Every structure is written in structure tokens, then in C-alpha cells.
N, C-alpha and C positions, 0 to 999 in steps of 0.2 A: 270462274274463268280466270286463267292465268294472264299475266301481262301480255303474252305473245299470242294468245288465242283470239280469233276474230273471224269474220266471214270468209276471208281468203287464207286462213291459217288451218293447220291440221287439228283434228279433234283430240280430246284427251285419250280416246281409245287408240287413235293413230300413234300418238306419242308414247303410250304404254307399250305398243307393239314394237316401235323403234327402240325403246330402251331395252326391252328383252333381247332384241337382236344385237344391240350394242354389247350387252354382257356376253353373248355367245362369241362375238367377234373378238372381244378382249382376250379370250382363251388362246387366240393365235398370235398375240403380241410377242415380239422378240425384243426383250429389254434386259439383256444380261448385265449391263453396266449400271443403270440407274435403279432397276427393279420396279420402275413406274410403268405399269401397263395400261394401255388405253385401247378401247374398242369403240367403233363407230357404226351407226346405221344411218344412211342418208336416203331420204325420200327425194327422188329426182324424176320429174315426169311421172310416169306411173310405175316406176321401178324402184327397188331398194338396192343400194350399193353399200357394201360393207368394207370396213378397213380396220387395221390394227397398226399400232406404231412399230416401226422397225428401226432399231438402233444399229449403230455401226461404230467400230473402234475409232474411226475418224469422225468425231461427233458432228461436224457439219454435213456429213453424208446421211445422217439420220433423217427419217421422214415420219411425220406425225400421222396418226390414224385418220385425222380429218382430211388431210391432203391425199392420202391413199384413196379413200372413198370418192372424193370429188374428182380426182384424176381419172379414176375408172369411169365415172359418169360421163365426163367430158370426152374421154377417149372412145366411149361408146356412142357419141353423138348426142348425148342428153345434156342440156345446159340449163334446164329449169330446176334449179335446186330449191326445194321449198322447206325442208325440215331436216334437222340432224339431231341424233341422240348420241351422247358421249358418256361412256362408262369407264371409270378409272379405278385404279387400286388405292386411291386416296380415300380416306373416310368422308371427306367433304365433296360436294359437287364442284368439279373443276371445269371452268370454261375453257374453250380453245385458246391456245397461245396467240400472241400478237401476229405472228407470221401466218397462222391459219386463218385468223380473222380477216387479214388483208386478202389472202388468197380467195376465201369464200365470198368476200364482198364484191369481187369482180363479177360474180354470177347472180347474186341476189342479196343486197344489203338488208332486205326485210325478212330474210328467212328466219324461221324459228329454230332456236338452239335449246335443247333440254339436256341437262347433265345430271348424273347420279353418281354418288360415291358409295363406298362399301357400307357406310352407316345407314344407307337408305335415304340420306338427304338428297332432295331433288330441287333443282332450280331451273327456271325457264326464262329465256330472254329473247328478244329480237336482236339479230346480229347488229343492226344499226345502233342499238343501245350499248353494245360491247365495243363497237368501233364507230364512234360518232362522226369522224372526219377522215374517211379512208382516202388514200391516194387513188385517183381515178384517171381514166383515159384523158379526160379534159385537162388534167394537170400537165399533160405532155405538150400542151400548146399545139402548134401546127405540125408537129412531127407525125402524129397518127390521128386518125379519125375515130377510133374506138373499136370495140370488138367486132369481129367479122362473123 
């Protein structure tokens, strides 16, 4: 059992399926500047949302695959993000970047993240372990009460 597997976490077979879909998603990445391609498969509710990174000549306009998939889920009305697989062109298993970690933690800081690199190296984490102290709605003080 991996560190992130448990009674409320996806099974190894679920994660294997997500990883396979992440590799297929990676084929759609648009990364002409860095050459670093990323594909994602996100289990949200009972659906799977896929994403690929999309670079832009204006680098701040670039969007990571993780946020593409999560945005699709939320825009579809699904906010129960439970597991995400990340496949990258790096030989090692690369975790989501800091911005993506923060973005995902808004919806489920306990979600499972599994990453695989081209060498076959695979790592599994709980998002909370990758981002132990996220900025949260409660940090906004009296300005906002939290997600609606």
C-alpha cells in the first residue's frame, strides 16, 4: 500500500488507469518553448477529466495540465477532486508545481497525486504532504466566508 492509499483513497488499479490516461493526455501538450510536456488525468466525482500543459510565448499566460483538468471539472460543476495522475517528459516522476498545488488544495488537500516519468519511476503522495500549509479561505479573515 502506498503512502496515499487508504479507505477513502483510490485503489492501485484506479491509479494505474489514471496514469495510462495521463500518458494519453500528454500527447496533446503544447510546449514549443520548454519541450517539457505534461499530461494529467483527474478523478473528480465519478468522472475523469484530462488536461495537458499549454505554453504561450508570454510565459505567464502558460497554463499547467493540472489546472486545465481541475478547471474543466469545476466548470462542469464537479468539485470533489479525489485523485490525479501526472505524466511528464522528465525521466523522473515530477510532482505538480507550487501554483498547481495551491490551486488543487482549494478543492481537496487530501487528494492523491501519482506521478510517473519516462523512466517508469512512479511516486505517490497526498497533496497535503506536498503542500503542508496552503493559503486558505480562513486566511482572508472577515473578507470572505469560504467556497460557495
